[in-house]
N, C-alpha and C positions, 0 to 999 in steps of 0.2 A: 503495500499498500504507498502510494507516494502522497504526503500532503504538501502544498506550496501555497504562498502568499498569494495573495489577488496579482494579477498581471496590471500593474499602474506605470509602465514605463509612458514616457511622452516622446511620441518617436512620428514623423512628416508621415504622409498616405505615400506607398509605394516605397521604402525604405526597408532595409533590412537591419535585424538584429539580431547578435550574436545570444547563444543560450550558456547558461551555467546549470550545470546540474550538481546539487550537495544530496548526499547520502549520509545520516548521521555523523555529522559535520565533515565528511571528505569529500573533496570536489574530484568529479570524474570527468577525464577526459572526452571529448565528444566533439562532434563537427556540424553540430545542428544549428541552424538559422531558420529565425521567423521573418516572412516577409509582409511586410504592411499591405492592405488592400490599397488601389489606386483611388477610390472612392467610398465615401461612408454612406452606410445606408441605417436610415434613422426611423423613428417614427414620427408618423403624417399626423395622426390625431389621437388624443384620449378623451374619452367622454366617460362619464361627466367631468368638466376641467377642475371642478372641487367636490368636494364630499365634506358630509359633517363628522367630525371626529369621534363622535357617539354612535351614529347609525351605520349598520352593514349596508356597504353600497357596491353591485356590482361595476367594475370600472374595465370599459373595452380599451385596449389598445389596439391601433392599426399601423400597420408598416406599410414601407412603398411596395406598390404591387409586383414591383420585380424585384422583390428580396428572394436572392440567390437559394436559401435554403430552406428545407421541408421544416416546419414547424412542429414540434410536439411537444406534447406537457412536459415530458420529462427533461428537457432542454431548458425548460423555461424556469426562471426565477423572477419575481420583484418585490421591490422594498421600498420603501418609503422612510422617511428620516426629519427629524423636527430641523426648522431653521434657523433657529436659536441653538441648538443643542444636538450636534451633529452626531454623538453618540447613542442618542436615544433612535431605534431603527425599530419598524413595524414591518413584519413579513407578510406578505400576502398570496394567500392561496391561490393558484391558477385554477379554475373550473374548467374551461371549456377552452380549445383551440380550435381553428378553422386553416388551415393550410390553404385551400382555394381564394379566401378572401385574404389571406395574409393578415390574421388578427389572431387577437387572445381576448379571455376574459378573467380578471382576478378578482378576488373578494378582498375588500377591504372590511377588516375586523370589526370594527367601530370599539367603543370603550364604556366603561360603566360612567354613567353621568356623576357629578356633583363632586 
């Protein structure tokens, strides 16, 4: 099993990055590299645009129609964080995926009021 940190390297589109593999504190020699896509695919819309912090609400995310990858529920995750406290993170459940329309629905769980 291999656990890694999140991929957060800043790179320009189309550039290549070399990789380092570390296992139990030892660096493994390798010749792997990653090439960043030349274009970025992103969300075209999300509805609703805002939700109540206490009500359960379905959030639909629509990707670009030419998104080149197959959407599967197991490959998706979604979370939200506070704009004032980035350590406060809420994970949303992906409840449905429609690969033909390149969209998915996540459930914002709401919270207890008061």
